[in-house]
C-alpha positions as CSV (number, residue, x, y, z in Angstrom):
1,M,119.0,8.7,48.3
2,S,118.1,5.1,48.6
3,V,117.3,3.2,45.2
4,W,116.4,-0.1,45.9
5,P,115.5,-2.7,42.7
6,G,111.8,-2.3,42.5
7,N,109.7,-4.3,40.2
8,P,108.9,-4.5,36.8
9,Q,105.2,-3.9,37.0
10,P,102.9,-2.3,37.2
11,L,104.5,0.4,34.3
12,G,104.5,3.7,36.0
13,A,105.1,5.6,39.1
14,H,103.1,3.8,42.2
15,W,103.4,5.0,45.5
16,D,102.7,2.4,47.9
17,G,102.1,4.2,51.0
18,L,106.0,4.2,51.6
19,G,107.9,4.8,48.7
20,T,107.5,5.1,45.1
21,N,107.8,2.2,42.3
22,F,109.0,3.5,39.1
23,A,108.8,1.5,35.9
24,L,108.9,2.1,32.5
25,A,108.8,-0.2,28.8
26,S,111.5,0.9,26.2
27,E,112.8,-2.4,24.7
28,R,115.6,-0.7,22.8
29,A,117.2,1.3,25.3
30,T,120.4,1.1,26.3
31,S,120.0,2.8,29.5
32,V,117.4,4.7,31.5
33,R,117.9,7.5,34.0
34,L,115.2,8.8,36.4
35,C,115.1,12.5,37.1
36,L,113.5,14.0,40.4
37,F,112.8,17.8,40.1
38,D,111.9,19.7,43.4
39,S,109.7,21.5,41.9
40,P,107.7,21.6,37.8
41,G,110.0,24.9,36.8
42,D,113.5,23.9,37.8
43,A,115.7,23.1,34.7
44,E,118.3,20.7,37.1
45,P,117.0,17.9,38.4
46,A,117.3,17.7,42.7
47,H,118.4,13.7,42.1
48,E,119.3,11.1,39.4
49,T,119.5,7.4,39.2
50,R,119.8,5.2,36.7
51,L,117.1,2.4,36.4
52,S,117.7,-1.3,36.2
53,R,116.7,-3.4,33.1
54,H,114.3,-6.2,33.0
55,E,114.7,-9.1,30.7
56,H,111.5,-8.0,28.6
57,G,112.5,-4.5,28.3
58,V,111.3,-3.0,31.3
59,W,113.5,-0.5,33.4
60,H,112.5,0.1,36.8
61,A,113.5,1.0,40.4
62,Y,112.1,1.6,43.5
63,L,112.9,4.9,46.1
64,P,111.4,4.7,49.3
65,E,112.0,8.5,50.0
66,V,109.5,9.5,47.0
67,Q,106.6,10.8,48.0
68,P,103.3,12.0,46.4
69,S,103.7,15.8,44.1
70,Q,107.2,14.2,43.5
71,V,108.2,16.0,40.1
72,Y,109.9,13.6,37.9
73,G,110.5,12.9,34.1
74,Y,113.4,10.3,32.1
75,R,116.3,10.4,30.1
76,V,116.6,7.5,28.0
77,D,119.7,6.4,25.6
78,G,119.8,4.0,23.4
79,P,120.4,4.0,19.2
80,W,120.1,7.1,17.0
81,E,118.5,5.7,13.6
82,P,115.5,7.8,13.1
83,E,115.2,6.3,9.1
84,V,114.2,2.8,11.2
85,G,112.5,4.5,14.2
86,N,115.3,5.0,16.7
87,C,115.2,8.5,18.3
88,F,116.7,8.0,21.4
89,N,118.3,10.8,22.6
90,P,119.4,11.5,26.2
91,A,119.3,15.3,26.1
92,K,115.8,15.4,25.9
93,L,113.7,15.1,29.4
94,L,110.5,12.6,28.5
95,L,107.3,12.6,30.4
96,D,106.2,8.8,31.6
97,P,103.8,7.5,29.5
98,Y,101.7,5.9,32.7
99,G,102.3,9.3,34.3
100,R,98.9,10.0,36.3
101,A,99.5,13.7,36.5
102,I,101.5,16.4,34.9
103,A,102.6,19.8,35.8
104,G,104.7,22.4,34.3
105,N,104.1,23.8,30.5
106,L,105.4,23.1,27.5
107,H,107.5,26.1,26.3
108,W,108.4,26.0,22.7
109,D,112.0,26.1,21.7
110,S,114.3,24.7,19.3
111,S,115.9,22.2,22.2
112,L,112.6,20.1,21.8
113,A,113.3,18.8,18.6
114,G,115.5,15.2,18.6
115,A,117.5,16.0,15.3
116,R,119.4,19.0,13.8
117,P,119.2,20.2,10.3
118,D,122.0,17.5,9.0
119,G,119.8,14.8,10.6
120,R,122.4,13.9,13.6
121,R,121.1,14.0,17.1
122,D,120.2,17.8,18.8
123,L,122.2,17.6,21.7
124,S,120.6,21.3,23.7
125,D,119.0,20.5,26.9
126,S,115.3,20.0,26.2
127,A,114.6,20.1,30.3
128,P,113.8,23.7,31.0
129,Y,111.1,23.8,28.4
130,V,109.1,20.2,29.1
131,P,106.1,20.0,31.5
132,R,107.0,16.6,33.8
133,S,105.0,13.8,35.6
134,V,104.2,13.5,38.7
135,V,103.5,10.7,41.7
136,I,100.2,10.7,42.8
137,D,98.2,9.5,46.2
138,S,95.8,7.4,44.1
139,S,93.5,6.8,47.5
140,F,90.3,8.7,47.4
141,P,87.0,8.4,49.6
142,W,84.8,7.1,46.9
143,G,82.7,5.4,49.6
144,D,79.3,4.0,48.1
145,D,79.9,5.6,44.7
146,R,78.1,3.5,41.9
147,P,78.0,3.7,38.0
148,P,74.8,4.8,37.3
149,R,74.4,2.1,34.1
150,T,71.7,4.0,32.2
151,P,70.3,1.4,29.6
152,W,70.9,3.3,25.9
153,S,67.2,3.4,25.0
154,R,67.4,5.9,28.0
155,T,70.8,7.8,27.4
156,V,70.5,11.3,26.4
157,L,74.1,12.2,25.6
158,Y,75.1,16.1,26.5
159,E,78.8,17.0,24.3
160,C,80.5,19.8,26.4
161,H,84.1,21.3,27.1
162,V,84.8,21.5,31.1
163,K,86.0,25.0,30.9
164,G,83.5,26.2,27.8
165,M,80.7,25.5,30.5
166,T,81.3,27.0,33.3
167,A,84.0,29.8,32.5
168,L,81.1,32.7,32.4
169,H,78.2,30.9,34.6
170,P,77.6,33.5,37.0
171,E,76.4,31.4,39.5
172,V,79.8,28.9,40.0
173,P,82.2,30.4,42.4
174,E,84.7,32.1,40.4
175,E,87.4,30.0,41.7
176,Q,85.8,26.7,40.5
177,R,85.1,28.3,36.8
178,G,86.0,26.3,33.9
179,T,87.2,23.3,36.0
180,F,85.9,20.2,37.0
181,R,85.0,21.2,40.4
182,G,82.6,24.2,38.7
183,L,81.2,21.6,36.0
184,A,79.9,19.2,38.8
185,S,79.0,22.1,41.0
186,E,75.2,22.8,41.8
187,P,73.8,25.1,39.2
188,V,75.4,23.1,36.3
189,I,74.3,19.7,37.5
190,D,70.8,21.2,38.3
191,H,70.8,22.3,34.5
192,L,71.6,19.1,33.6
193,L,68.9,17.4,34.7
194,D,66.1,19.8,34.3
195,L,66.9,19.2,30.4
196,G,66.6,15.4,31.1
197,V,69.8,14.6,30.2
198,T,71.5,11.4,31.4
199,A,75.2,11.7,30.4
200,V,77.8,13.9,30.0
201,E,80.5,13.1,27.0
202,L,83.4,15.6,28.0
203,L,85.8,17.0,24.9
204,P,89.3,15.9,25.8
205,V,90.5,15.6,29.7
206,Q,93.6,13.8,29.1
207,H,96.6,16.4,29.4
208,R,97.4,18.5,26.2
209,V,99.8,21.3,24.9
210,S,99.2,23.4,22.1
211,E,100.7,23.4,18.9
212,A,103.3,26.0,18.2
213,P,102.0,27.6,15.0
214,L,99.1,28.2,18.0
215,V,101.0,29.5,20.4
216,R,102.7,32.2,17.9
217,R,99.5,33.1,16.5
218,G,98.5,33.8,20.4
219,L,96.0,31.3,20.3
220,D,95.3,28.1,22.3
221,N,94.7,24.3,21.9
222,Y,91.4,24.6,23.7
223,W,89.3,21.8,22.4
224,G,92.1,19.3,23.6
225,Y,92.9,17.0,20.7
226,N,96.7,16.7,21.1
227,P,97.7,14.5,23.8
228,V,101.1,14.4,25.8
229,G,99.5,12.0,28.4
230,F,96.6,9.6,28.1
231,F,96.6,8.7,31.6
232,A,96.8,12.4,33.2
233,P,93.7,14.7,33.6
234,D,94.3,18.0,31.9
235,S,95.9,20.5,34.7
236,R,94.2,23.0,32.7
237,F,90.9,22.1,34.7
238,A,91.9,22.0,38.3
239,Q,93.4,24.0,41.1
240,G,97.0,22.8,41.0
241,D,98.8,20.5,38.8
242,T,101.0,18.6,41.2
243,G,98.0,15.9,41.9
244,E,95.0,17.9,42.5
245,Q,93.9,17.1,38.8
246,V,93.2,14.2,39.4
247,L,91.7,14.5,43.0
248,E,89.3,17.1,41.1
249,F,88.3,15.1,38.5
250,K,87.2,12.2,40.9
251,Q,85.3,14.6,42.9
252,M,83.6,15.6,39.7
253,V,82.7,11.9,38.8
254,R,81.2,11.3,42.3
255,S,79.6,14.1,42.0
256,F,77.7,13.6,38.8
257,H,77.0,9.7,39.4
258,L,75.4,11.0,42.8
259,A,73.2,12.8,40.2
260,G,72.8,9.6,38.5
261,I,74.8,11.1,35.4
262,E,77.2,9.1,33.7
263,V,80.5,10.6,32.5
264,I,82.0,9.5,28.9
265,L,85.5,10.8,27.8
266,D,86.2,11.7,24.4
267,V,89.8,9.7,24.3
268,V,92.4,10.1,21.9
269,F,94.7,7.4,21.3
270,N,94.8,7.7,17.3
271,H,97.9,10.5,17.4
272,T,99.8,12.3,19.9
273,A,101.5,16.1,20.1
274,E,104.7,14.8,18.9
275,G,103.6,15.3,15.4
276,G,105.7,15.1,12.4
277,A,109.1,14.2,12.1
278,D,109.7,18.0,13.1
279,G,107.6,17.5,15.6
280,P,109.2,18.0,19.4
281,V,110.8,14.9,21.7
282,L,108.3,15.0,24.6
283,C,107.6,11.6,25.6
284,W,107.2,8.3,22.9
285,R,109.3,9.1,20.5
286,G,112.3,9.1,22.7
287,L,111.2,6.1,24.6
288,D,110.6,3.8,21.4
289,D,109.4,5.5,18.1
290,R,109.2,2.6,16.3
291,A,106.5,0.8,18.7
292,T,104.3,3.8,19.0
293,Y,104.1,5.2,15.5
294,H,102.9,3.6,11.8
295,R,105.4,4.4,8.9
296,D,104.2,5.1,5.7
297,P,104.1,1.5,4.1
298,T,105.5,3.1,1.0
299,E,108.2,5.3,2.6
300,P,109.4,4.1,6.3
301,T,111.4,6.8,6.9
302,R,108.5,8.8,6.8
303,Y,105.4,8.7,9.7
304,A,102.3,7.4,8.1
305,N,99.2,10.3,9.1
306,Y,95.9,8.8,8.9
307,T,94.9,11.4,11.2
308,G,96.2,14.7,9.4
309,C,98.2,15.2,12.6
310,G,101.5,14.2,11.5
311,N,101.6,10.8,13.3
312,S,99.0,8.0,13.8
313,V,99.6,5.6,16.8
314,D,100.0,1.8,15.8
315,A,97.9,-0.4,18.0
316,S,98.5,-3.3,16.8
317,N,102.0,-3.1,18.0
318,P,101.5,-5.3,21.9
319,R,103.2,-2.7,23.6
320,T,101.0,0.3,22.5
321,L,98.0,-1.9,22.5
322,Q,98.6,-2.7,26.2
323,Q,99.3,1.0,27.1
324,I,96.0,1.9,25.4
325,L,93.9,-0.9,27.0
326,D,95.9,-0.2,30.4
327,C,94.9,3.6,30.0
328,L,91.3,2.6,29.5
329,R,91.2,0.6,32.6
330,Y,92.8,2.8,34.7
331,W,89.9,5.7,33.6
332,V,87.1,3.0,34.5
333,E,88.6,1.3,37.4
334,E,90.6,4.1,39.4
335,M,88.7,7.3,37.8
336,H,85.4,5.2,37.8
337,V,84.3,6.7,34.2
338,D,81.4,5.7,32.5
339,G,82.5,5.2,29.0
340,F,84.6,6.5,26.0
341,R,84.1,8.3,22.8
342,F,87.2,7.3,20.5
343,D,88.3,10.1,18.5
344,L,89.3,9.0,14.6
345,A,88.5,5.4,15.8
346,P,89.6,3.5,12.8
347,T,93.5,4.8,13.3
348,L,93.3,2.5,15.8
349,S,93.0,-0.8,13.9
350,R,94.8,0.0,11.1
351,Q,97.6,-2.6,10.5
352,S,101.3,-1.9,10.2
353,S,101.0,-2.1,6.3
354,G,97.7,0.5,6.8
355,E,95.3,-1.8,6.4
356,L,92.2,-1.5,8.3
357,Q,91.1,-4.2,10.1
358,V,88.2,-2.8,12.1
359,E,87.2,-5.8,14.1
360,R,90.7,-6.5,15.4
361,F,91.2,-3.5,18.2
362,F,87.2,-3.0,18.9
363,A,86.6,-7.0,19.4
364,L,89.5,-7.1,21.7
365,I,87.7,-4.1,24.1
366,E,84.5,-5.7,23.6
367,Q,86.2,-9.1,25.4
368,D,87.8,-7.4,28.0
369,P,86.0,-7.9,31.2
370,V,86.8,-4.3,33.1
371,L,85.7,-2.4,29.3
372,A,82.6,-4.6,27.9
373,P,80.1,-3.3,30.6
374,V,81.3,0.7,30.0
375,K,79.5,2.6,27.2
376,R,81.8,2.5,24.0
377,I,81.4,5.1,21.0
378,A,83.4,5.3,17.8
379,E,84.0,8.7,15.9
380,P,83.8,6.0,12.9
381,W,86.3,7.6,10.3
382,D,89.8,8.6,9.7
383,L,91.7,10.1,6.7
384,G,93.4,6.7,5.4
385,P,92.9,4.5,2.8
386,D,89.0,2.8,3.1
387,G,88.5,5.1,6.6
388,Y,84.8,6.6,6.5
389,S,83.5,3.3,8.5
390,L,80.2,3.9,9.4
391,G,78.6,0.8,10.8
392,R,80.9,-1.5,10.2
393,F,82.1,-1.7,14.2
394,P,81.3,-4.8,15.8
395,G,78.8,-6.1,18.5
396,E,77.8,-3.4,20.9
397,W,79.2,-0.5,20.0
398,S,77.6,2.6,19.1
399,E,78.9,5.3,16.1
400,W,78.6,8.8,15.9
401,N,76.1,9.2,12.8
402,D,77.3,12.0,10.0
403,S,74.9,10.6,7.6
404,Y,71.6,11.6,10.1
405,R,73.3,14.9,11.0
406,T,73.6,15.5,6.8
407,A,69.8,14.3,6.3
408,V,68.2,16.2,9.2
409,R,70.2,19.0,7.9
410,R,69.2,19.0,4.3
411,F,65.6,18.0,4.7
412,W,65.0,21.0,7.5
413,R,66.7,23.7,4.8
414,G,64.3,22.4,2.4
415,D,66.3,20.4,0.1
416,E,64.8,18.3,-2.7
417,G,65.0,14.7,-2.8
418,V,65.5,14.0,0.8
419,L,62.7,12.2,2.1
420,G,64.2,9.0,1.9
421,A,67.0,9.6,3.2
422,F,65.1,11.5,6.1
423,A,63.1,8.9,7.0
424,S,66.1,6.3,7.3
425,A,67.4,8.7,9.7
426,V,64.2,9.3,12.1
427,S,63.4,5.8,12.2
428,G,67.2,4.3,13.3
429,S,69.7,4.4,10.0
430,A,68.7,0.4,9.7
431,P,70.3,0.3,6.5
432,V,73.7,1.6,8.0
433,F,73.1,-0.8,11.5
434,E,71.2,-3.7,11.1
435,P,73.3,-5.7,8.3
436,G,75.6,-6.4,11.4
437,D,72.9,-7.4,13.8
438,R,73.3,-4.1,15.3
439,L,70.4,-2.5,17.4
440,P,69.0,1.1,17.4
441,S,71.4,2.4,19.9
442,A,74.4,1.9,17.6
443,S,73.5,5.5,16.2
444,I,74.3,8.4,18.2
445,N,72.5,10.7,16.3
446,M,73.1,14.4,16.4
447,V,72.3,17.5,14.2
448,T,75.5,19.6,16.2
449,S,78.6,18.3,17.7
450,H,81.8,20.3,18.6
451,D,83.1,20.5,15.0
452,G,81.3,22.3,13.1
453,F,78.4,25.5,13.4
454,T,76.3,25.3,16.9
455,L,72.4,24.8,16.2
456,R,72.2,29.0,16.5
457,D,74.8,29.3,13.4
458,W,73.2,26.3,11.4
459,V,70.4,28.8,11.1
460,S,72.3,31.9,10.7
461,Y,75.3,31.1,8.9
462,E,75.6,29.7,5.0
463,E,79.4,30.2,5.1
464,R,82.4,29.6,7.6
465,H,83.7,32.5,9.4
466,N,86.7,31.7,10.9
467,E,89.0,34.3,10.4
468,A,89.7,34.4,14.2
469,N,91.6,31.2,13.8
470,G,94.5,33.1,11.8
471,E,94.6,30.6,9.0
472,E,92.8,33.1,6.4
473,N,89.4,31.3,6.8
474,R,90.5,28.3,5.1
475,D,90.2,25.9,7.9
476,G,86.8,24.2,8.6
477,S,84.1,22.4,6.8
478,T,82.5,23.8,3.9
479,H,79.8,21.2,3.5
480,N,77.7,22.7,6.6
481,W,74.6,22.3,4.9
482,S,73.5,25.5,6.6
483,R,71.0,28.5,5.6
484,N,71.0,31.7,7.1
485,W,67.3,32.5,5.5
486,G,68.0,35.6,4.0
487,V,70.4,37.3,5.9
488,E,74.1,36.2,7.0
489,G,74.7,36.4,11.1
490,P,72.8,38.5,13.2
491,T,69.7,40.7,12.1
492,D,67.3,42.9,13.9
493,D,64.7,41.4,10.8
494,E,62.0,39.6,13.1
495,G,60.6,38.0,10.0
496,V,64.2,36.3,9.8
497,E,64.5,35.5,13.5
498,T,61.1,33.9,13.4
499,I,62.0,31.6,10.6
500,R,65.4,30.4,12.4
501,G,63.6,29.9,15.8
502,R,61.0,27.4,13.8
503,L,64.2,25.7,12.6
504,A,65.8,25.3,15.2
505,R,62.9,23.8,17.3
506,C,62.1,21.5,14.5
507,M,65.9,20.2,14.7
508,L,65.9,19.5,18.2
509,A,62.4,18.1,17.9
510,T,63.6,15.5,15.2
511,L,66.5,15.1,17.5
512,T,64.9,14.0,20.3
513,L,62.1,12.0,18.8
514,S,64.2,9.8,16.4
515,Q,65.0,6.1,16.9
516,G,68.7,6.0,18.3
517,V,70.5,7.7,21.0
518,P,70.2,11.4,20.8
519,M,73.2,13.8,21.5
520,L,72.8,17.6,22.2
521,L,75.5,19.7,22.0
522,H,76.5,22.2,25.0
523,G,74.8,25.4,24.8
524,D,72.2,24.4,21.9
525,E,69.5,25.1,24.5
526,L,70.6,28.5,25.0
527,S,71.0,29.2,21.3
528,R,74.7,29.6,22.4
529,T,76.7,31.0,18.9
530,Q,80.2,31.0,17.9
531,R,80.0,33.9,15.3
532,G,79.6,31.5,12.5
533,N,83.2,30.0,13.5
534,N,82.6,26.1,12.7
535,N,86.4,25.2,13.9
536,A,86.7,26.8,16.7
537,Y,89.2,24.5,18.1
538,C,91.6,27.2,19.2
539,Q,89.2,29.4,20.4
540,D,90.0,29.7,24.4
541,N,87.4,32.6,24.8
542,E,83.7,34.2,24.3
543,I,83.6,32.8,21.1
544,S,84.0,29.3,22.7
545,W,82.3,29.9,25.9
546,L,78.9,29.3,27.0
547,D,76.7,32.4,27.9
548,W,74.6,32.0,30.3
549,S,72.9,35.7,30.9
550,Q,69.8,34.1,28.7
551,E,66.8,34.5,30.7
552,P,64.4,31.5,31.2
553,D,61.8,33.6,29.5
554,D,63.3,35.0,26.7
555,P,61.3,34.6,23.3
556,G,64.5,32.5,22.1
557,D,65.1,30.6,25.1
558,L,64.8,26.6,24.3
559,R,65.7,25.2,27.8
560,S,62.1,24.1,28.5
561,Y,61.4,23.5,24.8
562,V,64.6,20.6,24.9
563,A,62.7,19.6,28.2
564,R,59.5,18.9,27.3
565,L,60.8,16.8,24.2
566,L,63.2,15.1,26.4
567,D,60.1,14.2,28.6
568,L,58.3,12.7,25.6
569,R,60.9,10.9,24.8
570,S,61.2,9.4,28.7
571,E,57.3,8.7,28.5
572,S,57.1,7.3,25.1
573,P,58.8,3.9,24.9
574,L,57.9,3.5,21.1
575,L,60.5,6.6,20.5
576,R,63.1,4.7,21.8
577,R,62.6,1.0,20.3
578,P,65.2,-1.8,21.4
579,R,64.8,-2.9,18.0
580,F,64.5,-1.7,14.1
581,F,61.3,-1.2,12.6
582,D,60.9,-3.9,9.9
583,G,58.2,-2.6,8.2
584,E,56.5,-5.7,7.3
585,L,52.8,-7.1,8.0
586,D,52.1,-8.7,11.3
587,P,50.4,-12.1,10.4
588,E,48.7,-11.8,13.3
589,T,47.4,-8.1,13.6
590,G,48.0,-7.7,9.3
591,E,49.2,-4.2,10.3
592,K,52.7,-3.3,9.9
593,D,55.2,-1.7,12.8
594,V,55.4,1.7,11.1
595,I,53.6,3.2,8.2
596,W,55.1,6.8,5.8
597,L,52.0,8.7,5.1
598,R,51.5,11.5,2.7
599,P,49.6,14.5,3.8
600,D,46.7,13.2,1.9
601,G,46.9,9.9,4.6
602,E,47.9,7.6,2.0
603,E,50.9,5.3,2.5
604,M,53.9,6.5,0.7
605,K,54.9,4.4,-2.4
606,G,58.1,4.0,-4.4
607,A,57.4,7.2,-6.8
608,D,56.5,9.5,-3.4
609,W,59.7,8.9,-2.3
610,E,61.2,10.3,-5.6
611,A,59.1,13.6,-5.4
612,R,61.1,16.2,-5.4
613,E,58.9,18.6,-4.2
614,A,57.3,17.2,-1.5
615,H,59.0,18.1,1.8
616,S,56.5,16.7,4.2
617,L,55.8,13.0,5.3
618,G,54.5,11.6,8.3
619,M,55.3,8.7,10.4
620,W,52.8,6.1,11.9
621,I,53.5,4.0,14.6
622,P,50.5,1.7,14.9
623,H,49.1,0.0,18.4
624,G,49.3,-3.5,17.4
625,P,52.5,-4.8,16.0
626,N,54.7,-3.5,19.0
627,R,55.8,-6.8,21.2
628,D,59.3,-5.1,22.1
629,E,60.4,-5.7,26.2
630,D,61.8,-2.6,28.2
631,E,64.7,-2.8,30.1
632,R,63.1,-5.1,32.9
633,G,61.8,-7.1,30.5
634,Q,58.2,-6.0,30.7
635,L,55.9,-5.4,27.2
636,I,56.1,-1.9,26.6
637,A,53.0,-0.5,26.7
638,A,50.6,-0.4,23.6
639,E,50.4,3.0,21.8
640,T,49.8,4.6,18.8
641,L,51.7,7.7,17.6
642,L,52.0,10.0,14.5
643,L,54.9,12.4,13.9
644,I,54.6,14.7,11.1
645,F,57.3,16.8,9.6
646,N,56.8,19.7,7.3
647,A,59.7,21.5,6.1
648,A,57.9,23.2,3.6
649,R,57.5,27.3,4.0
650,R,53.8,27.1,4.3
651,G,51.3,24.7,6.2
652,V,49.9,21.5,5.1
653,R,46.6,19.7,5.6
654,F,47.3,16.4,7.1
655,R,44.8,13.6,6.6
656,L,44.8,11.7,10.2
657,P,45.4,7.7,9.4
658,D,42.1,5.4,10.2
659,T,43.5,3.4,13.6
660,G,40.2,1.4,13.0
661,R,39.6,1.5,17.1
662,A,37.2,4.0,18.5
663,G,39.0,7.1,20.0
664,V,40.4,10.6,19.1
665,W,43.8,11.7,18.2
666,R,45.6,14.1,21.1
667,R,48.4,16.7,19.7
668,K,51.4,16.2,22.5
669,L,53.6,18.2,20.8
670,C,53.8,21.0,17.9
671,S,57.3,22.6,17.7
672,C,55.6,26.0,16.7
673,G,54.4,26.4,20.0
674,S,50.6,25.1,20.1
675,V,49.5,24.0,23.1
676,E,48.0,20.2,23.9
677,R,44.7,19.8,23.0
678,L,42.0,16.8,21.5
679,L,41.8,16.6,17.3
680,R,37.9,16.5,16.6
681,S,38.5,16.2,13.0
682,S,39.9,13.5,10.4
683,H,42.6,16.2,9.6
684,T,45.4,18.5,11.4
685,R,46.8,21.7,10.4
686,V,50.6,21.5,10.5
687,P,52.4,25.1,10.4
688,A,55.2,25.6,8.3
689,Q,58.6,24.2,8.8
690,C,57.0,22.3,12.0
691,V,57.1,19.0,14.2
692,T,54.2,17.4,15.8
693,L,53.7,14.9,17.6
694,L,50.2,12.9,17.8
695,S,48.9,10.6,20.3
696,F,45.8,7.7,19.9
697,Q,43.4,7.6,22.8
698,E,41.0,4.7,22.5
699,S,37.4,5.5,24.0
700,P,36.8,3.5,27.1
């Protein structure tokens, strides 16, 4: 086979239409061998060649005979000094960290370890047990594909799992269920459009492997938070693994864009599947362990573990930072995605000392001309020192707002003394985000997510039930702020079921009518249950998969209800304001932009917020003070709204505010099912555990 010197850039394997250039960065390596395999399952390579070293630590070669679908890996030699992060071992076959596709499966074997128990190199060959990288043809007929660029004020996120959405969908062709193609199939897209969803936020699609303990228990890393390939779409979700996964991912994105739906990826750069010191050697550890992973500042022989996953990626290292930024640009430019949600985001801004400097990494992304226009969402916490960073991200970043989730859950389950936290949450969490000159869109509001109870389970269970995970029910959060309303789990008690249904509707109404960006969890609109499992990360089965068998006219069906809520949000600009309320008197109109009311119609004062027995309040958004502009620069149409939240287990008579104008109030929504109608009196009856939305219509 012919071998030419090739070029050190770009990194990775790139087919140019004739042959393939290979480039791999490893500054402290002493030799690099490229191994070519005829198929992913071959233990022995069909061909090996040594790469040339560039002066900047990049190894490269051009092979004119190598075409797309070629399977390959690397063997890298260098010093063996694991105590300082030099863990080179040529007996281990390594993935390309820039590999665009990965073929084959990981088979757990003792040969995956880099070191023997005595600390010396383990010289057993790992090739028969590890996946390999694949050369791809990156061309694709994108045509006139354009990103939807939905403004944050109109964005509705839908967090979902590629497989879980369609594994049981009866209208998706059987061979497409659980795949990228299935997710973008007509029945799924129609469902999302009918709801009013504008963006899917996909659980990790970067290629992942399952941890050894899970495999031993017969389970699987279903969620995907255990990456081995940052650039590679997970072959689980495609009908082939030698490049088909890239093609099918692009087809999925194009289909979503044609429907006007954005694609946002949950990306995992904070750790890798190589785990702690006793983890496998699969890629980065064998290439440049010292440049890739944080070391414990107090004990440099150990990995720092800010993630709880055994290792933490060191994005303060220039080479690692380059890889992450190159990867993000690749997903935007080549794969056409519309944004990212960064898992355990603070880890990426930790310095070698472990100190957190949130603005460093994330401001860098914000300044990148490719990445700045896309949506950027942070999960604003990790397990390291000072790791809880809600509200600390810069500029136009948005953040998963767990304080919103806690406040809303506690209010609707009937906790005392939470009116203030609840009001702050539904009005956009200004105390959290406004000090940094942020906007309401900084808050990604959620009442449920993949991590925790589904909405159905939140109203059905008070304790986690994770026995199926094989960890004796020790895993998963114990802080769920849930209530079962008298029975733990399923019940035939109609009274309990009625209360559960009311609370689910209250939660959805609160979520969709709050200021900020709503995020729905897939299946909540179908009353999806995980049988009380609040940590179903390893359940690739009916526990996690979405059951589509519910008929639209079932009493418990929430699909049309969610669609109605999102229609209201879309129709009412005051429910998605571009700026925070200030609660101050407008000097021209003498009115406030928001007024919080007691049931007797009086404005809430200091003592009212502390009343522990109070479970009801109104949010009055008057007509006058609004001077906000929409995304086209037009003044938002004048409107007066009143939202009434009643978490009490009895109805409340609520006095309507005096607008100072002639007209009538119209009920636009009652979460308990009352139809829209005009209100002729000065009061309205709000049922127990209910959300009501009223609008004021002035007389002609």
